[in-house]
C-alpha positions, -999 to +999 in steps of 0.1 A: +674-915+268+690-899+298+724-901+280+710-882+250+695-855+273+729-850+290+747-848+256+721-823+243+724-801+275+762-801+273+762-792+236+738-764+241+758-751+271+790-752+250+773-731+223+766-703+247+803-692+249+805-675+215+834-649+215+825-630+183+817-593+180+781-584+185+762-572+154+725-565+148+704-590+130+708-584+092+674-565+086+680-543+116+705-516+125+720-501+157+699-475+174+703-439+161+728-415+177+716-399+209+705-363+207+735-340+206+760-368+198+779-366+165+785-404+161+764-435+166+777-457+194+790-491+185+775-524+200+803-527+226+798-491+238+761-498+242+769-527+265+791-507+289+775-498+322+774-461+333+790-454+367+755-449+383+744-484+373+773-502+390+790-478+414+822-489+431+824-491+468+845-462+481+843-468+519+857-498+537+832-506+564+857-525+587+893-516+587+903-539+616+887-566+638+865-552+665+847-568+694+809-571+688+786-554+712+760-575+731+729-581+710+697-583+732+679-601+704+705-629+699+687-654+721+694-692+721+668-715+706+641-727+729 
């Protein structure tokens, strides 16, 4: 029984890696074009994140090793 469960889990996990183009389910369609846009965006374009959703870090916090200051709250365990 356990062996069957492991095989079923491995098979279902292997099925998750589909590399085909995304398309809507046959009775449905992609959403309409946004107001003011001339064309309707494709499925891949709808999945792209805008820059505000995932901004890139522009400032490196530490450029070199620095000595830490004493922390009055870093006490040893009692």
